[in-house]
MIDOSE-1310 file (N, C-alpha, C; in nm, 2 decimals, decimal comma, always signed):
residues 116
xxxx	+0,35/+0,97/+0,98/+0,34/+1,09/+0,90/+0,20/+1,10/+0,84; +0,15/+1,22/+0,86/+0,01/+1,24/+0,81/+0,02/+1,24/+0,65; -0,08/+1,17/+0,59/-0,09/+1,17/+0,45/+0,01/+1,08/+0,38; +0,10/+1,02/+0,45/+0,20/+0,93/+0,39/+0,13/+0,79/+0,35
xxxx	+0,17/+0,74/+0,23/+0,11/+0,61/+0,20/+0,21/+0,54/+0,10; +0,25/+0,42/+0,13/+0,32/+0,33/+0,04/+0,23/+0,28/-0,07; +0,28/+0,25/-0,19/+0,20/+0,18/-0,28/+0,18/+0,04/-0,24; +0,06/-0,01/-0,26/+0,03/-0,15/-0,23/+0,13/-0,24/-0,31
xxxx	+0,17/-0,35/-0,25/+0,25/-0,45/-0,33/+0,15/-0,53/-0,41; +0,20/-0,59/-0,52/+0,11/-0,66/-0,62/+0,08/-0,80/-0,58; +0,05/-0,82/-0,45/+0,02/-0,96/-0,40/-0,11/-0,96/-0,33; -0,18/-1,07/-0,32/-0,30/-1,08/-0,25/-0,27/-1,07/-0,10
xxxx	-0,37/-1,04/-0,02/-0,35/-1,03/+0,13/-0,46/-1,11/+0,19; -0,44/-1,14/+0,32/-0,54/-1,20/+0,40/-0,53/-1,14/+0,54; -0,64/-1,14/+0,62/-0,63/-1,08/+0,75/-0,54/-1,15/+0,85; -0,47/-1,08/+0,93/-0,38/-1,13/+1,03/-0,43/-1,07/+1,16
xxxx	-0,47/-1,15/+1,25/-0,52/-1,10/+1,38/-0,39/-1,08/+1,47; -0,38/-0,96/+1,53/-0,27/-0,93/+1,61/-0,33/-0,88/+1,75; -0,24/-0,86/+1,84/-0,28/-0,82/+1,97/-0,34/-0,68/+1,96; -0,31/-0,60/+1,86/-0,36/-0,47/+1,84/-0,48/-0,46/+1,74
xxxx	-0,53/-0,57/+1,69/-0,63/-0,57/+1,59/-0,59/-0,64/+1,47; -0,68/-0,64/+1,37/-0,65/-0,71/+1,24/-0,57/-0,61/+1,15; -0,47/-0,67/+1,08/-0,39/-0,61/+0,97/-0,40/-0,70/+0,85; -0,35/-0,65/+0,73/-0,34/-0,73/+0,62/-0,20/-0,79/+0,61
xxxx	-0,20/-0,92/+0,58/-0,07/-0,99/+0,55/-0,06/-1,02/+0,41; +0,05/-0,98/+0,34/+0,07/-1,02/+0,20/+0,10/-1,16/+0,19; +0,05/-1,23/+0,08/+0,09/-1,36/+0,05/+0,19/-1,35/-0,07; +0,32/-1,37/-0,04/+0,42/-1,34/-0,14/+0,48/-1,48/-0,18
xxxx	+0,48/-1,51/-0,31/+0,53/-1,63/-0,37/+0,67/-1,66/-0,33; +0,71/-1,78/-0,30/+0,84/-1,82/-0,26/+0,95/-1,76/-0,35; +0,93/-1,76/-0,48/+1,03/-1,71/-0,57/+1,05/-1,56/-0,58; +0,96/-1,49/-0,51/+0,97/-1,34/-0,51/+1,00/-1,29/-0,37
xxxx	+1,01/-1,37/-0,27/+1,04/-1,33/-0,13/+1,17/-1,25/-0,12; +1,27/-1,30/-0,18/+1,40/-1,24/-0,16/+1,40/-1,09/-0,22; +1,34/-1,08/-0,34/+1,33/-0,95/-0,40/+1,25/-0,85/-0,31; +1,14/-0,90/-0,26/+1,06/-0,81/-0,17/+1,13/-0,78/-0,05
xxxx	+1,20/-0,88/+0,01/+1,28/-0,85/+0,13/+1,39/-0,75/+0,11; +1,46/-0,76/+0,00/+1,57/-0,66/-0,03/+1,51/-0,52/-0,06; +1,39/-0,52/-0,11/+1,33/-0,39/-0,14/+1,29/-0,32/-0,01; +1,24/-0,40/+0,09/+1,18/-0,34/+0,21/+1,28/-0,33/+0,32
xxxx	+1,39/-0,40/+0,32/+1,49/-0,40/+0,43/+1,56/-0,27/+0,44; +1,55/-0,19/+0,55/+1,60/-0,06/+0,55/+1,74/-0,03/+0,60; +1,81/-0,14/+0,63/+1,95/-0,13/+0,69/+2,05/-0,19/+0,60; +2,18/-0,16/+0,62/+2,29/-0,22/+0,56/+2,38/-0,28/+0,67
xxxx	+2,44/-0,40/+0,65/+2,42/-0,48/+0,53/+2,29/-0,56/+0,54; +2,24/-0,60/+0,42/+2,11/-0,67/+0,41/+2,15/-0,82/+0,44; +2,08/-0,88/+0,54/+2,11/-1,02/+0,57/+2,06/-1,11/+0,46; +2,12/-1,23/+0,46/+2,07/-1,34/+0,37/+1,94/-1,39/+0,43
xxxx	+1,86/-1,45/+0,34/+1,74/-1,51/+0,38/+1,77/-1,63/+0,47; +1,89/-1,69/+0,47/+1,93/-1,80/+0,55/+1,98/-1,76/+0,69; +2,00/-1,63/+0,71/+2,06/-1,58/+0,83/+1,95/-1,60/+0,95; +2,01/-1,60/+1,07/+1,92/-1,61/+1,18/+1,92/-1,47/+1,25
xxxx	+1,80/-1,42/+1,29/+1,79/-1,30/+1,36/+1,72/-1,32/+1,49; +1,72/-1,23/+1,58/+1,65/-1,24/+1,71/+1,54/-1,13/+1,72; +1,42/-1,17/+1,74/+1,31/-1,08/+1,76/+1,32/-1,04/+1,91; +1,36/-0,91/+1,94/+1,38/-0,87/+2,07/+1,26/-0,86/+2,16
xxxx	+1,14/-0,85/+2,10/+1,02/-0,85/+2,17/+0,99/-0,99/+2,23; +1,02/-1,09/+2,15/+0,99/-1,23/+2,19/+1,11/-1,30/+2,25; +1,23/-1,24/+2,23/+1,36/-1,30/+2,27/+1,37/-1,44/+2,21; +1,33/-1,45/+2,08/+1,33/-1,57/+2,01/+1,40/-1,56/+1,88
xxxx	+1,48/-1,66/+1,84/+1,54/-1,65/+1,71/+1,45/-1,69/+1,60; +1,48/-1,65/+1,48/+1,40/-1,69/+1,36/+1,49/-1,68/+1,24; +1,46/-1,76/+1,14/+1,53/-1,75/+1,01/+1,47/-1,64/+0,93; +1,55/-1,56/+0,87/+1,50/-1,44/+0,80/+1,40/-1,47/+0,69
xxxx	+1,41/-1,59/+0,63/+1,32/-1,62/+0,52/+1,18/-1,64/+0,57; +1,16/-1,65/+0,70/+1,02/-1,66/+0,76/+0,96/-1,52/+0,79; +1,02/-1,41/+0,74/+0,96/-1,28/+0,76/+0,82/-1,27/+0,70; +0,75/-1,17/+0,75/+0,61/-1,14/+0,70/+0,62/-1,00/+0,65
xxxx	+0,53/-0,97/+0,56/+0,51/-0,83/+0,51/+0,36/-0,80/+0,54; +0,33/-0,70/+0,61/+0,19/-0,66/+0,64/+0,17/-0,52/+0,58; +0,04/-0,49/+0,57/-0,01/-0,36/+0,53/-0,10/-0,31/+0,64; -0,06/-0,19/+0,69/-0,13/-0,13/+0,80/-0,11/+0,02/+0,79
xxxx	-0,21/+0,10/+0,82/-0,20/+0,25/+0,82/-0,14/+0,30/+0,69; -0,17/+0,24/+0,58/-0,12/+0,29/+0,45/+0,02/+0,26/+0,42; +0,08/+0,17/+0,50/+0,23/+0,14/+0,48/+0,25/-0,01/+0,47; +0,35/-0,05/+0,40/+0,40/-0,19/+0,39/+0,51/-0,20/+0,49
xxxx	+0,49/-0,30/+0,58/+0,59/-0,32/+0,69/+0,65/-0,46/+0,69; +0,78/-0,46/+0,70/+0,85/-0,59/+0,72/+0,85/-0,62/+0,87; +0,80/-0,74/+0,90/+0,78/-0,78/+1,04/+0,83/-0,92/+1,06; +0,85/-0,95/+1,19/+0,90/-1,09/+1,22/+0,79/-1,19/+1,22
xxxx	+0,82/-1,32/+1,22/+0,71/-1,42/+1,22/+0,63/-1,41/+1,34; +0,68/-1,34/+1,45/+0,61/-1,34/+1,58/+0,52/-1,21/+1,59; +0,51/-1,13/+1,48/+0,45/-1,00/+1,48/+0,31/-1,01/+1,55; +0,23/-1,11/+1,51/+0,09/-1,11/+1,56/+0,09/-1,12/+1,72
xxxx	+0,19/-1,18/+1,78/+0,19/-1,18/+1,93/+0,24/-1,06/+1,99; +0,35/-1,00/+1,94/+0,42/-0,90/+2,01/+0,45/-0,77/+1,93; +0,42/-0,77/+1,80/+0,44/-0,65/+1,72/+0,58/-0,62/+1,68; +0,67/-0,72/+1,67/+0,81/-0,70/+1,63/+0,82/-0,67/+1,48
xxxx	+0,87/-0,54/+1,45/+0,89/-0,50/+1,31/+1,04/-0,52/+1,29; +1,09/-0,49/+1,17/+1,23/-0,51/+1,13/+1,32/-0,43/+1,22; +1,28/-0,32/+1,28/+1,37/-0,24/+1,37/+1,39/-0,32/+1,50; +1,31/-0,42/+1,53/+1,33/-0,51/+1,65/+1,40/-0,64/+1,62
xxxx	+1,47/-0,65/+1,50/+1,55/-0,77/+1,47/+1,70/-0,74/+1,50; +1,76/-0,82/+1,57/+1,90/-0,81/+1,60/+1,97/-0,94/+1,57; +2,10/-0,93/+1,53/+2,17/-1,05/+1,51/+2,18/-1,12/+1,65; +2,17/-1,25/+1,66/+2,17/-1,32/+1,79/+2,29/-1,29/+1,87
xxxx	+2,41/-1,26/+1,81/+2,53/-1,24/+1,89/+2,55/-1,10/+1,93; +2,45/-1,01/+1,92/+2,47/-0,87/+1,94/+2,41/-0,82/+2,07; +2,38/-0,91/+2,16/+2,31/-0,88/+2,29/+2,40/-0,79/+2,37; +2,34/-0,69/+2,43/+2,41/-0,60/+2,53/+2,38/-0,65/+2,67
xxxx	+2,48/-0,68/+2,75/+2,46/-0,72/+2,88/+2,48/-0,60/+2,98; +2,38/-0,58/+3,07/+2,39/-0,47/+3,16/+2,45/-0,52/+3,29; +2,53/-0,43/+3,35/+2,58/-0,46/+3,48/+2,47/-0,44/+3,59; +2,45/-0,54/+3,66/+2,34/-0,54/+3,77/+2,37/-0,43/+3,87
xxxx	+2,49/-0,39/+3,89/+2,52/-0,29/+4,00/+2,50/-0,15/+3,95; +2,49/-0,12/+3,82/+2,47/+0,01/+3,77/+2,32/+0,05/+3,77; +2,30/+0,18/+3,79/+2,16/+0,23/+3,78/+2,11/+0,20/+3,64; +1,98/+0,18/+3,62/+1,92/+0,15/+3,49/+1,96/+0,26/+3,39
xxxx	+2,00/+0,21/+3,27/+2,04/+0,31/+3,16/+2,18/+0,34/+3,16; +2,26/+0,31/+3,26/+2,41/+0,34/+3,26/+2,48/+0,21/+3,22; +2,59/+0,23/+3,13/+2,66/+0,12/+3,09/+2,81/+0,14/+3,13; +2,88/+0,02/+3,15/+3,02/+0,03/+3,18/+3,09/+0,10/+3,06
xxxx	+3,21/+0,16/+3,09/+3,28/+0,22/+2,98/+3,32/+0,12/+2,87; +3,35/+0,00/+2,91/+3,38/-0,11/+2,81/+3,27/-0,13/+2,71; +3,14/-0,11/+2,75/+3,03/-0,14/+2,66/+3,00/-0,02/+2,57; +3,05/+0,10/+2,60/+3,01/+0,22/+2,52/+3,09/+0,22/+2,39
C-alpha cells in the first residue's frame, strides 16, 4: 500500500540479513513477547506461544514462542524463525496437522471432492 506505515514498536532493533537483503529485527524482552504476539497475530484463534506451527516455505516445525518481528518497508511483520532463509511470514504458518495431500493422478490444482 503506497504511503502505509505502521508505528515503530518501542524496542531496539538489529540488522537481520535475509536472502532478499537486510531488514531490522526487533529485540523483544521475554516478558513482553506474548503481548506483542497477540497484538500482531492477524488470525483467529490466536495460538499459544507453546503451540507448534509449520513454516510451509521450509517445511519445518517451530514453537510459536520462537517467532521474530521484523521491520521492513514501513511495516512491522510477524515472521517465522526461518524468515532469514526463506521469507516465511505469519501467513505461511500452518498447524502441523493441516497438510493437504494432493492426488498424484489429478492435474495440478485439482482436488478430490473429499478434499474440497
